[in-house]
Each structure stands twice: as structure tokens, then as C-alpha cells.
Residue, then its C-alpha position, 0 to 999 in steps of 0.5 A: m134794559s139791553p144795550t143799544w147794540v143789542q137792540l139794533a141787532y135785534l132790529v136787523a133780525a126782525l127786518c130779516f124776518v119780515l122780508a123773509l115772509k115777503g119772499l116766501s109769498t112767491p115761488k120765485h123768491a121763496r128760497a131767498g126768503n128762507l135763507l134771509g129768515a135763517a140769517g136773521m135767526a142766526l144773528a139773533v142767536v149769536v147776539a143772545f149768546v154774546h150778550g148773555a155769555v157773561h152769566n149763562g155762557l155754558l148753559i147757552v152753549l149746551a142748549v145750542a149744541a143739543g139743538v144742533v145734535v137733535g135738529i139737523p139729523a131730524a130735519r135731514s131724515v124726515r121725508m117730504t110726506a112727514i114734513p107736517q108731522m115735523v112742523a107740528l113737533f117744532n111748533g109744539v116745542g116752540g110753545a113749550a119753550a115760551a111757557l117754560v121761560a115765562l114760568t122760570e122768569f115768574l118764579e125768579v122775579a119777586d114782585g112783578s107788575v100786573l102787566f108782567q103777571v098777565a103776560t106770564a099767565l097768557t104765555v104759560l097757558i097758550g104755550s101749554v095748549s100749543f105744546s100738548g095740542s101739537v103733540v096730539t096732531f103729530l100722533k094723528l098725522q103719524e097714525v100712532m093714534t086714529t086720524r078720526p075725531v075722538l069724542l070722549p064721554a061728555g067731552r064737550v062739557l069736559g072741554i068747557g070745564v077745563a077752559a073755564a078752570s084755566a081762565l079762573l087760574a089765570v086770573l088767580v095767578v094775576v091777583t095772587g102772584s102764586g107760583a104754585l097756581l101758575v104750575l097748575l095753570a100750565a097743567a090745565g093748559l096741557a089738558l086743554g090742548v089735548l081736549f081741543v085737538l082730539p075732536v079734530g080728525g081727517a083732513d082738518v088736522p093740518i088746519a089745527i096745526s096752523l091754528l096752534n102755530a098761531f097760538t105759539g106765535l102769541a105765546v112767544a110774543a107774550s114771553g117777549y114782554v115778560l123778558a123785555n125782549t123786543l125781538l120776541i115780541v116782533s117775531g111772535t107777532l109775525v108768527g101769530a098773524s101769519g098763522t091766523i091768516l093761513t088758518r083762515l085761508m085753509a078753512q076757506a079752501m075747505g069751504r067750512p067755517l073754522t068753528n065747524i072744523l074744530f067743533g063739528a065732530f060734536k054735531a056729526r052724524d054717522v053717514t053710510a057711504v053706500s046704502g046697501e047697493q053694490r056699485t061697480v067700478r071700471s078698471g083698466t090696464v096701462e095700455d088702455v090708459a096709454i091709448l087714452l092719453g096718447y090721443a088726447h088734446s088736453v090733459l089735467v094732472v091732479p096730484g095728491y098725497g099718494l103722489a108724495v108717498a110714492q115719490a112719483q113727481h119725477a115720473a109724472r113730469e117725464l110723462a107730461q114731457v112726452l105728452e107735450q112733445r106730441g102737442i098735448t097740453v098738460d096742466y096740473g090742478i093744485h088744490p089748496v089742501a091737497g097733501r097734508m099742508p098748503g104748498h105740499m104739491n107745489v114743493l113736490l112738483a118744483e122738485a121735478d122742475v115742473p114750470y110754475e105757470n103750469l100749476k093751476e088753481l081751482d078758479d083757473v081749472n073748473p070753468g073750462i074743465g068740461s073741455v079737458d079730454v083726460v083728467l089724471v088723478v094721481g094720489a088725490n081723493d077728497v079734493v075730487n070727490p063730487g060728494a063735497r059738491d052734491e051731498p049735503s050729508s057728506p062730512i066734506y060737503g061745501m069743500p071746493i073741489f076740482d069738478v073732474d067728473r065734468a071732464k070728458a074722461v077720468v083716469f083715477m090712479k089708486r092703490s086700493m078702494r080705500p077712502g081718502f084722508a077724510g074717510v069718505d067714500n068717493a062717488l067719482l070711483y063709480n062714475p062711468k067716465t072713470t077708469l081705475l088704474f090700480g097700483d103704486a103711483k110711481d110704478s104705474l106712471t113709469k109703466l104708463l110712460a113706456a106704454v105711451k111711447h109706443v102708442 
């Protein structure tokens, strides 16, 4: 049992974590919430070091030093577009750490209680699934492997078989207390994590990351019971609960049940984007678009991942300011799953000092979108695809979208005619209302800014 001062310090740290989540729920207090959470984690690390320094001081120092040497440069070098990949890796490392700690503790404790063995088996299994699954999501987002769903021969049967074997091994670990079976359980969990994530592809990968994050939280909470550490139980439960809520909200934003997102690839049918007919698009010049914007009364900017890749948020903000000086209303349509993670566009536009009240959600935009003079789509694709609304055969059918095809005019800024992250052709490109402006988003917006000033 830990001393009273340690328990009190852990209580303060847990309180910091709770208040941090509360702060992160609003943009106004997000920075303070982040700092408060970091302070709570720093307190927990210091207390763990002081309390455990008698027996494991050198190992703790080496572990902290390794984390600092790897973590700080990695965090500073990662671009905003690669944050989801970093989140996936950090999440996987958390699951692996929980599994390894539980495995080590199990091997050291000669005769643990049944509850101890149950908690250990759950920690090892869930932590292993989270680690290997997170590695696969990283590889998909980093495009080291294909972002499309990967279906193995008899993959469904194989996945069910590995899941059943994992459950059986977990029961045998509890019954026999065998360390060798626990190692086999960890191996089965690693295989299950890979099989779990492989069929997930395209825009569904961030949802898998969120779910695996919840898994990691559960593993950490279970490891807290293994180690008799209240702080791990509290913090793991917070992560598990928040990850579960986020997963549910993201699934709702996609307009599909979670089971369809995770296992829908097994039932997917091949759908040809264009059935033999040649469809034409209308492209324009910077000057054409400048005239369109310069004489508009209202403009809606719909940003997406392409904005993040081009780091064009500042150019978009400067263009909006010039238009606003002319009395033109400029708002930003923020889709819940735009980019590669929830809040991706909010963070980018906050960097450019876009007022938060100008960021509008689906329910705020769609009812009055028919009166918008120009919609400027910058780097977005799937979130403005009418196929999600009109084509039952589309893989993204049912996902709520911005109904930009109902606006008076649409300017679609793209590098090329390639489809979005979901790999689905976009009918909006062929709409007579749509003008395509090809090129890098930042370069095009910079040129557009100069042209608007001369209109």
C-alpha cells in the first residue's frame, strides 16, 4: 500500500486530468486545460520517481531520459498534417507499456488472486491489440501501406478464430496462472490487433485510432488494478471513456454505425465511379474566381486536408480579411471529420487567428446554404460529395455533408482530379455550378488574394 502522501499527490494529479478534459472541451480554455493536464502528469512522474527511487531509481531515470530524448524532438519535428500518425504511435506505445508492465508484474507475483489474474489477462490482451492495431493505422495514414481496406483470404473467419483463441487463452491464464500462456495471449492480441484494423480504410482510419485510444485507456485502467495504483485506474478510465465518446461522435458524423465502419469492408461491393460516360469539368483562372468573389455578398470557405498539407490557412485568412473589408460576409464550414482527426481544421484556422465565431458547423450552414453566393472549397473533398447524400451505392452514403451544390456558385480548389481520402469520385466536380481552380492551395490563394485587390 502506498503512503498517504503518495495517494494524496495522485489524487491531485487525477483532479488535474479531470479539469484538463473539461478545459479541452472549449476553445477558450483549451490551452489552460492542456497545461493543467501536463502539470498533473509531471506531478505523477515526480511522485512515482521519489516513491520508487529507493529500489528502481536508476531504471526510472533512464526511462525518463529515453522518453525525453525521443519524445521532445519527435513532437517538435512533426508537422500538423502528421499529428494523427503521431497520436496513433503514442497511443500504441501506451497500450504496449500497460501490457508489458502487467506481464512483468504477473511473472513476479507468485500467487495472485483471481481478480489480479483477470485484470492482468485483460491488460495484456487489450494492450497488445491496441499496440499492433495502432501501428497498422500509423502505416495507413503515413501511406507506407495502402490506405484502402485490406481483405485477407478468409479474413473474417481468421479474425473470428483469433478472437476466440484469445478469449480461450485469457480464461486459461486465469485458471492456471501460467506465464507461458500469458505470453501466448500477448502474441494472439498482437495478431488480433492487425486483423482488426486491416479491413478499415480511407476516412474510417481516424475512427479506428479513436477506438484504439479507448482500448489503451481500458488497458491502463486494468493495469492500475494489477499494480494497486489508483491514479492509473482513474486516468485510464478517463481515457477509455473519452475515447469511447469521441468514437461514437465520429461515427455519427460519418452517418454510419460503428460496426459498418469497422467491418463494412467485408460486405462492400465494387462500385465504378463513372459508368463509361465522359463527363466534363469547367476550370477557371485566378482572375475568373477573383471576379466571382469580388462581387459576392456572402462567401463560405470549406477547408479540408489539402489546406493542411499546403499550410494555406494564413493565405485563406488574408483573403477573407480583404473580402470582409469590402462588406462581404465570410464564414468557414467545419465538418467534424474534415482533415485526419476531429478539430484538425479548428486548430489550423486558430493558428491564422480566424475568429471562432466564424467557424460554422453543418447544422448552422446547410439550412441557409442556398443563399450563399460562393462556396470556396479548399482541400476538402469527401465532406462536400453529393454522392454521400444521393447515391445509395456509394461507400460514403449516409455521411452528413455540406450541401454546397445547392449554393449559387462553387469554386473547387484542387491539385488534380484525384478522389479524396475515401477514394470515391466526387460528382460535385462535374456540377455546372462548379468552377475548378487547379494548383497548390497556398499558391492559388496567394494569387487569388492579389487578383481580388484589383477587382
